[in-house]
N, C-alpha and C positions, 0 to 999 in steps of 0.2 A: 778972430776967424778960426784959429787952430782949436780953441776951446769948443767952438760950436761943432766942428767936424768930429772931435773926440766924443762929444756928447751924443751926436747922432749915431756914431759907430757903436757906442755903448748901448744905446736903445735898440739898435738892430740886433746886436749880439744877444742881449737879454731876451728879446722877442723870439729869436731862433732857438735859444736854449729852452724857453718855455714851450714852444711848439713841439720840439723834439721830446721833451719830458712827457708832455701830454700824449703824444703818439705812442711812446714806449709803454706808458701805463695803460692806455686803451687796448693795445694789442696784447699785453701781458694778462690783463683781466679776462679777455675773451678766450685765451688759450685754455683756461680752466673749464670753459663751458662746452667745449667740443673736443672730440678725439684729436690727438696730435699725431700727425704722420711723420714717419721716419724718412730718411733720405730715400730717394727713388731708386738708386743704383742697387743692384743685387749684391748683398753682402755675403760674408762667409757662412752665416747661419742658413741663409736661403740655399746656398750651394750644397752644404752638407745635409740639410734635412731632405732636400729633393733627392740627393744621391742615395741616402739611406732608405727612404720610403719607396723608391723605385718609380718607374715611369707609369705604372698602372695603379698607383695609390690614390686614395681619396685625399684631395687637398681641401682641408677644412678651413683654410684661410688664415688671415692675420688679424689679431685684435689690437687696434691702436691704443696708445696710452689714453686712458679715460673712456675707451669704447666699451660697449656692452659685449661681454664674452659668451652670452648664452647660446647663440646660433653656432658658433665655432665649437664650443664645448659639447653641445648636443650632437653635432656632426661627428666629432671624434669618438664620443662614447658609443654612438650607433655603429660606426665603422669597426671599432674594436669588438663590440658584441657580435657583429657579423663575421669576425675573423679576417677583416680586410686590412691591408696596409694603409696607413694614414699619416698625415702630419698636420699639426696646428701650431701656430706661433702666437705668443702673447708678448707684445712690446710693453716694457715697464719704464717708469720714469727713472733715469739715471742722473747722477749729480753732474758729471762732466763728460759723459759719453752716452751712446745708445746702448741700452741693455734690453735683452729679450730672453725668453725661454721658449723652446719648442719641445713638444712631446711627439715622438715618432714611433710608429710601429712598422717594422720591416716586413717584407714579404714572407720571411721565415717565422714571423710571430714574435720576435724579440721587441720589447718595448723599452724605450729609454728617453731621457731628458737631455736636451742640448742647451747649455747655458752660454749665452753670448754677451760679450762686452766689446764694443767697437774700439775702445782704447783704454785698457786696464791701467795704463800709466798716467791717464788724465790728459786733458788738452782738447778732447772733443773730436779728433779726426778718426780715420780708420787705418792709420799706418800700422798699428799693432793689434788689429782685431784678433780675437781669440774665441774659440768655441771649446767648451769643456763638456765631454759626453759623460753621462751618468746612467748606467743601466738600472732599470727598475728592479727592485727585489722580486724574486719569484717565490711563490706564484704571484703574478702581477695582479694587483688590485687598483684600478683607477677610481679615484673619488674626486669630488668637486670641493675645492677649498672655499672659505668664506668670500674670496674675491671673485668666485665664479669660474676659476681656472681649474683645469685638470691637474691632478698631482698623483704621483705613485709612491711617494715616500710617506713617512709617518704622519698620522693624523693629529697627534697631540701637539699643542703649541709649545714651541721651544725656541729659545734665542739661537739664531744661527751663529756659527763661528765667524763667518764672513758672508758677503753677498753671493758667493759662488757655492755655498753649502747646500746640500739637499734640504728641502723645506726652507728655502731662502726667504719665503714670505709667510711666516706663521700666523699672520693676522687675518 
C-alpha cells in the first residue's frame, strides 16, 4: 500500500514538473517574437527625462525591447530639426535588471543621453536604480545607429569600456 502511494505521488510530481517546464519554454520562446514591456511603474529615467525635456516637449515615446524604433526615432529627429524640446526612450535587454537609454533635448536646446539601469548591483529590483547623464558633443549631430536608435556620440564601431559608456551599443 505504501509503495503504491509513493508511486502515485512520484507520477504526479513528474507530471507537474513536465507541465511547468513546457509552460516555461513556451512563454520563453514567445518573448522573442514580440516586444517586451518593462514594469509599468514610473522609474527614475521617466522622471528625469520628463523633467529635463519640460512640460511642452514632444514625447516621442518608448521603444520596448524587440520593438521597432522607426516611429520614435523619426519623431525625435523631426522635433530636433524643428528646434523643439523632445524625449525618446529605448529599452534594451539587460542581464539582471532593466536597462534603457533616453535622448533628451531641453527647451534651451541642450541635447543629452540618459543611461538607465534599474539595479546596477544586480538582482533585478529597482532599489538602486541609477541614471547617468551624458551631454552630447557640440555641435550636436544626431544620427541613427544600425539598431535604428538615435545616437549623438561617435559613429565608428568601438568596443565600449562598459555598458554605461558613450556608444554603448556599437553594433
